[in-house]
GULUM-337946 format. One record per residue (C-alpha): z, x, y; residue in one letter. Coordinates in steps of 0.1 Angstrom, whole numbers, always signed. Last residue first. Layout:
N
+-------+-------+-------+-------+
:    pz :    px :    py : vexpa :
+-------+-------+-------+-------+
:     Z :     X :     Y :     A :
...
+-------+-------+-------+-------+
This chain:
334
+-------+-------+-------+-------+
:    pz :    px :    py : vexpa :
+-------+-------+-------+-------+
:    -3 :  +171 :   -39 :     G :
:   -20 :  +147 :   -15 :     E :
:   -54 :  +160 :   -26 :     E :
:   -45 :  +157 :   -63 :     E :
:   -31 :  +122 :   -58 :     D :
:   -64 :  +111 :   -42 :     S :
:   -67 :  +107 :    -5 :     M :
:   -74 :   +76 :   +16 :     R :
:   -95 :   +87 :   +46 :     K :
:   -76 :   +95 :   +78 :     I :
:   -79 :  +132 :   +74 :     K :
:   -80 :  +138 :  +112 :     F :
:  -112 :  +159 :  +115 :     K :
:  -127 :  +144 :   +83 :     D :
:  -123 :  +107 :   +93 :     A :
:  -133 :  +109 :  +130 :     S :
:  -170 :  +103 :  +124 :     K :
:  -161 :   +74 :  +101 :     E :
:  -138 :   +59 :  +128 :     L :
:  -168 :   +62 :  +152 :     N :
:  -190 :   +42 :  +129 :     D :
:  -163 :   +16 :  +125 :     Y :
:  -160 :   +12 :  +163 :     V :
:  -198 :   +12 :  +166 :     E :
:  -199 :   -20 :  +146 :     E :
:  -184 :   -39 :  +174 :     P :
:  -149 :   -55 :  +170 :     I :
:  -150 :   -92 :  +176 :     V :
:  -124 :  -110 :  +197 :     K :
:  -116 :   -76 :  +213 :     N :
:   -83 :   -62 :  +226 :     L :
:   -61 :   -78 :  +199 :     S :
:   -85 :   -67 :  +172 :     D :
:   -83 :   -32 :  +186 :     L :
:   -46 :   -31 :  +180 :     G :
:   -51 :   -43 :  +144 :     L :
:   -78 :   -17 :  +141 :     L :
:   -53 :   +11 :  +151 :     A :
:   -28 :    -2 :  +125 :     A :
:   -55 :    -4 :   +99 :     G :
:   -64 :   +33 :  +105 :     V :
:   -28 :   +42 :   +98 :     I :
:   -32 :   +24 :   +64 :     P :
:   -53 :   +53 :   +51 :     E :
:   -90 :   +46 :   +49 :     Y :
:  -113 :   +39 :   +19 :     V :
:   -93 :   +11 :    +2 :     A :
:  -110 :    +0 :   -30 :     D :
:  -126 :   -34 :   -24 :     V :
:  -127 :   -64 :   -48 :     I :
:  -150 :   -91 :   -32 :     K :
:  -141 :  -127 :   -33 :     A :
:  -170 :  -152 :   -38 :     N :
:  -159 :  -164 :   -73 :     I :
:  -123 :  -171 :   -63 :     A :
:  -105 :  -187 :   -92 :     Y :
:  -118 :  -170 :  -123 :     K :
:  -130 :  -142 :  -100 :     H :
:   -94 :  -131 :   -93 :     V :
:   -86 :  -126 :  -130 :     E :
:  -117 :  -105 :  -138 :     L :
:  -113 :   -84 :  -106 :     S :
:   -77 :   -76 :  -113 :     V :
:   -85 :   -66 :  -149 :     A :
:  -115 :   -46 :  -137 :     E :
:   -93 :   -26 :  -112 :     R :
:   -68 :   -18 :  -139 :     L :
:   -95 :   -10 :  -165 :     I :
:  -116 :   +13 :  -144 :     P :
:   -98 :   +45 :  -153 :     L :
:   -93 :   +71 :  -126 :     K :
:   -60 :   +55 :  -115 :     C :
:   -58 :   +57 :   -77 :     K :
:   -49 :   +20 :   -79 :     F :
:   -14 :   +29 :   -88 :     I :
:   -11 :   +51 :   -57 :     S :
:   -15 :   +23 :   -32 :     G :
:   -43 :    +1 :   -21 :     S :
:   -67 :   -25 :   -36 :     L :
:   -82 :   -46 :    -8 :     I :
:   -93 :   -81 :   -16 :     I :
:  -122 :   -89 :    +8 :     D :
:  -126 :  -126 :   +11 :     V :
:  -160 :  -143 :    +7 :     G :
:  -145 :  -177 :   +12 :     M :
:  -140 :  -204 :   -15 :     N :
:  -105 :  -194 :   -24 :     L :
:   -94 :  -192 :   +13 :     M :
:   -74 :  -224 :   +17 :     S :
:   -42 :  -205 :   +30 :     L :
:   -21 :  -216 :    +0 :     K :
:   -51 :  -208 :   -24 :     E :
:   -55 :  -173 :    -9 :     M :
:   -18 :  -166 :   -16 :     G :
:   -21 :  -181 :   -51 :     R :
:   -51 :  -158 :   -60 :     V :
:   -36 :  -127 :   -45 :     A :
:    -3 :  -131 :   -63 :     Y :
:   -23 :  -140 :   -94 :     M :
:   -39 :  -105 :   -94 :     A :
:    -5 :   -90 :  -102 :     I :
:    -5 :  -106 :  -137 :     N :
:   -41 :   -96 :  -147 :     K :
:   -37 :   -60 :  -135 :     G :
:    -4 :   -56 :  -154 :     Y :
:   -19 :   -70 :  -185 :     D :
:   -49 :   -46 :  -183 :     A :
:   -27 :   -16 :  -177 :     L :
:    -4 :   -24 :  -207 :     V :
:   -35 :   -33 :  -228 :     N :
:   -50 :    +1 :  -222 :     L :
:   -18 :   +19 :  -232 :     A :
:   -17 :    -1 :  -265 :     V :
:   -54 :    +4 :  -272 :     S :
:   -52 :   +42 :  -268 :     D :
:   -87 :   +52 :  -256 :     N :
:   -77 :   +88 :  -248 :     Q :
:   -79 :   +79 :  -211 :     A :
:   -53 :   +52 :  -219 :     A :
:   -29 :   +78 :  -232 :     A :
:   -33 :   +99 :  -200 :     E :
:   -30 :   +68 :  -178 :     E :
:    +3 :   +59 :  -195 :     L :
:   +15 :   +95 :  -191 :     I :
:    +9 :   +92 :  -153 :     I :
:   +25 :   +58 :  -154 :     P :
:   +56 :   +76 :  -167 :     L :
:   +64 :   +94 :  -134 :     Y :
:   +79 :   +65 :  -115 :     L :
:  +101 :   +55 :  -145 :     Y :
:  +114 :   +91 :  -148 :     D :
:  +123 :   +93 :  -111 :     K :
:  +141 :   +60 :  -114 :     S :
:  +162 :   +76 :  -141 :     T :
:  +164 :   +71 :  -179 :     V :
:  +200 :   +79 :  -188 :     A :
:  +210 :   +43 :  -181 :     N :
:  +229 :   +41 :  -214 :     T :
:  +205 :   +15 :  -228 :     M :
:  +174 :   +37 :  -219 :     K :
:  +189 :   +69 :  -234 :     R :
:  +199 :   +50 :  -266 :     Y :
:  +163 :   +36 :  -268 :     L :
:  +149 :   +71 :  -266 :     L :
:  +172 :   +83 :  -293 :     E :
:  +162 :   +54 :  -315 :     D :
:  +126 :   +62 :  -307 :     V :
:  +131 :   +96 :  -324 :     T :
:  +129 :  +133 :  -316 :     D :
:  +140 :  +135 :  -280 :     V :
:  +127 :  +159 :  -253 :     N :
:  +123 :  +130 :  -228 :     F :
:   +86 :  +139 :  -221 :     Y :
:   +81 :  +148 :  -258 :     D :
:   +93 :  +114 :  -269 :     L :
:   +70 :   +98 :  -243 :     I :
:   +39 :  +116 :  -255 :     M :
:   +47 :  +111 :  -292 :     R :
:   +51 :   +74 :  -288 :     T :
:   +24 :   +69 :  -262 :     L :
:    -2 :   +79 :  -288 :     K :
:    +2 :   +43 :  -301 :     T :
:    +6 :   +25 :  -333 :     E :
:    +2 :   -12 :  -331 :     G :
:   +25 :   -36 :  -312 :     K :
:   +54 :   -58 :  -323 :     L :
:   +60 :   -35 :  -353 :     G :
:   +95 :   -22 :  -344 :     I :
:   +83 :   +12 :  -333 :     H :
:   +53 :    -3 :  -314 :     S :
:   +77 :   -25 :  -295 :     D :
:   +98 :    +5 :  -286 :     I :
:   +68 :   +25 :  -274 :     V :
:   +55 :    -4 :  -254 :     A :
:   +89 :   -10 :  -238 :     R :
:   +89 :   +27 :  -226 :     I :
:   +55 :   +21 :  -210 :     T :
:   +65 :   -13 :  -196 :     K :
:   +94 :    +4 :  -178 :     K :
:   +71 :   +30 :  -163 :     G :
:   +47 :    +3 :  -153 :     L :
:   +77 :   -15 :  -136 :     S :
:   +85 :   +15 :  -115 :     Y :
:   +49 :   +23 :  -108 :     G :
:   +43 :   -11 :   -91 :     G :
:   +71 :   -37 :   -90 :     Q :
:   +57 :   -63 :  -114 :     F :
:   +87 :   -70 :  -136 :     E :
:  +110 :   -68 :  -106 :     D :
:   +96 :  -101 :   -95 :     D :
:   +77 :  -104 :   -62 :     I :
:   +93 :  -128 :   -38 :     Y :
:  +109 :   -98 :   -21 :     F :
:   +76 :   -89 :    -4 :     G :
:   +52 :  -117 :    -8 :     Y :
:   +36 :  -116 :   +26 :     I :
:   +17 :  -147 :   +35 :     I :
:    -3 :  -149 :   +67 :     Q :
:   -16 :  -171 :   +95 :     D :
:   -37 :  -150 :  +119 :     G :
:   -62 :  -178 :  +125 :     N :
:   -89 :  -160 :  +104 :     E :
:   -66 :  -159 :   +74 :     N :
:   -41 :  -133 :   +62 :     R :
:   -30 :  -126 :   +26 :     V :
:    -4 :  -100 :   +16 :     A :
:    +7 :   -85 :   -17 :     C :
:   +34 :   -60 :   -23 :     N :
:   +42 :   -38 :   -52 :     L :
:   +66 :   -10 :   -58 :     G :
:   +62 :   +28 :   -64 :     S :
:   +27 :   +22 :   -53 :     G :
:    +8 :   -10 :   -57 :     A :
:    -6 :   -26 :   -25 :     C :
:   -26 :   -57 :   -33 :     L :
:   -43 :   -68 :    -1 :     V :
:   -60 :   -99 :   +11 :     C :
:   -84 :  -107 :   +40 :     G :
:   -85 :  -114 :   +77 :     Y :
:   -94 :   -93 :  +108 :     S :
:  -127 :   -83 :   +91 :     R :
:  -143 :   -49 :   +86 :     R :
:  -121 :   -44 :   +56 :     T :
:   -99 :   -17 :   +39 :     G :
:   -78 :    -5 :   +68 :     A :
:   -69 :   -41 :   +77 :     R :
:   -53 :   -46 :   +43 :     M :
:   -32 :   -14 :   +45 :     A :
:   -23 :   -25 :   +80 :     I :
:    -9 :   -58 :   +66 :     I :
:   +11 :   -41 :   +38 :     C :
:   +30 :   -21 :   +65 :     D :
:   +47 :   -54 :   +76 :     N :
:   +37 :   -62 :  +111 :     V :
:   +46 :   -52 :  +147 :     V :
:   +24 :   -57 :  +177 :     I :
:   +34 :   -43 :  +211 :     V :
:   +19 :   -51 :  +245 :     K :
:   +49 :   -48 :  +268 :     E :
:   +44 :   -11 :  +274 :     T :
:   +66 :   +18 :  +285 :     P :
:   +76 :   +31 :  +251 :     F :
:  +111 :   +31 :  +234 :     A :
:  +122 :    -2 :  +249 :     E :
:   +90 :   -20 :  +239 :     R :
:   +94 :    -3 :  +204 :     L :
:  +129 :   -17 :  +201 :     V :
:  +119 :   -52 :  +211 :     K :
:   +90 :   -53 :  +186 :     T :
:  +113 :   -39 :  +160 :     L :
:  +138 :   -68 :  +165 :     L :
:  +111 :   -95 :  +166 :     A :
:   +95 :   -83 :  +134 :     E :
:  +129 :   -79 :  +118 :     E :
:  +139 :  -115 :  +128 :     F :
:  +108 :  -128 :  +109 :     D :
:  +118 :  -113 :   +76 :     W :
:  +103 :   -85 :   +55 :     D :
:   +95 :   -59 :   +81 :     V :
:  +112 :   -32 :   +61 :     G :
:   +82 :    -8 :   +61 :     T :
:   +64 :    -7 :   +93 :     M :
:   +28 :   -14 :  +105 :     G :
:   +27 :    -8 :  +142 :     A :
:    +3 :   -17 :  +169 :     A :
:    +9 :    -3 :  +204 :     I :
:   -12 :   -15 :  +233 :     L :
:   -29 :    -4 :  +266 :     E :
:   -18 :   +32 :  +265 :     I :
:   -24 :   +50 :  +298 :     E :
:   +13 :   +53 :  +306 :     Q :
:   +18 :   +70 :  +273 :     I :
:    -3 :   +99 :  +286 :     S :
:   -36 :  +109 :  +269 :     I :
:   -44 :  +145 :  +261 :     G :
:   -52 :  +135 :  +226 :     S :
:   -32 :  +162 :  +209 :     Q :
:    -2 :  +156 :  +231 :     E :
:    -4 :  +118 :  +226 :     L :
:    -5 :  +122 :  +188 :     A :
:   +24 :  +146 :  +188 :     Q :
:   +45 :  +123 :  +210 :     D :
:   +36 :   +93 :  +188 :     V :
:   +47 :  +111 :  +156 :     A :
:   +80 :  +123 :  +171 :     E :
:   +87 :   +89 :  +187 :     K :
:   +81 :   +71 :  +154 :     V :
:  +104 :   +95 :  +136 :     A :
:  +131 :   +89 :  +162 :     T :
:  +125 :   +51 :  +158 :     I :
:  +135 :   +53 :  +121 :     A :
:  +166 :   +74 :  +125 :     H :
:  +179 :   +53 :  +154 :     T :
:  +172 :   +21 :  +135 :     M :
:  +192 :   +30 :  +105 :     G :
:  +181 :   +45 :   +72 :     D :
:  +181 :   +14 :   +50 :     S :
:  +170 :   -14 :   +74 :     S :
:  +152 :    +8 :   +98 :     H :
:  +131 :   +24 :   +71 :     C :
:  +121 :   +61 :   +73 :     A :
:   +95 :   +87 :   +65 :     G :
:   +93 :  +120 :   +83 :     Y :
:   +69 :  +128 :  +111 :     S :
:   +32 :  +130 :  +117 :     K :
:    +9 :  +129 :  +148 :     G :
:   -27 :  +122 :  +154 :     M :
:   -50 :  +125 :  +184 :     G :
:   -83 :  +114 :  +199 :     L :
:   -96 :   +89 :  +173 :     V :
:  -128 :   +73 :  +186 :     I :
:  -127 :   +36 :  +177 :     G :
:  -146 :   +24 :  +208 :     Y :
:  -114 :   +11 :  +225 :     E :
:   -99 :   +46 :  +225 :     D :
:   -77 :   +57 :  +196 :     S :
:   -44 :   +75 :  +195 :     V :
:   -29 :   +79 :  +160 :     I :
:    +6 :   +77 :  +146 :     A :
:   +20 :   +86 :  +112 :     H :
:   +55 :   +82 :   +96 :     T :
:   +60 :   +94 :   +61 :     K :
:   +77 :   +88 :   +27 :     S :
:   +95 :   +55 :   +32 :     A :
:   +68 :   +41 :   +53 :     G :
:   +59 :   +40 :   +90 :     Q :
:   +23 :   +36 :  +101 :     D :
:   +17 :   +35 :  +139 :     I :
:   -15 :   +28 :  +158 :     G :
:   -17 :   +37 :  +195 :     I :
:   -43 :   +20 :  +217 :     V :
:   -64 :   +33 :  +245 :     Y :
:   -85 :   +14 :  +271 :     K :
:  -112 :   +31 :  +292 :     M :
+-------+-------+-------+-------+
């Protein structure tokens, strides 16, 4: 029997699972979030070790029995970082077979039964990755403009919509009252002053998409348009990535992952779908079902098998409730 370890390290958490070659999850571990480039390598790898040790203990499998480690890690934005983290993980665990990718890639792999595809991962920021059947890939990362950086940019667009409504560039919107109440100010002038004096914090910007969704749920046209425009714009990263890898005519799964796509309203997803299908009619828009940690394990199993048998996916489904590896809603996470 062969065993793999999947690792998912992001800024907010580090997860690890142990799976056998048939997709049966045997153990899971959790630790704090970290990024080697901002928090230091020692801090990041310590979290990985904690999560892996927990997963191994729960599984009853020793590290010496592990065939391969596949890790999706935040901060893998340049080729040298992939090589560096591969080296560090080989030193941390007694195995030469280590795969390290940007965490966006495992989010993609968690949403499809293919080893290739595309992902739009919109959380506090935004990333987009495309991978073809040969393993060639494009990860946009720092190429993505600040204007489209997930919840942070949607928060900024929400305030901009209120200001534009005030000066007549947009129609009246329920966002005005809702945003003024949130900041406990009486006028848009006061709101603008807070914005210009940097009194609006990153935490504020990351919270405002919730208010934007509330207004959109009340059929507010300005809020709906903000979401639709955002979806249309970020879809083009997927389109151009598929074009560069000659995948526009393929039936590619485009995985939507990250907290922004947990929006209960269909408009964001529909905007992405409409724009994508202008260029890639055979593409399929897919909402991620599993957490990215599952994608890490599947990436490892891809390396062991040319084609992963269907029973692997069946076994993952059977493991889902026990190990809570399905993608959760914001309410469930909270």
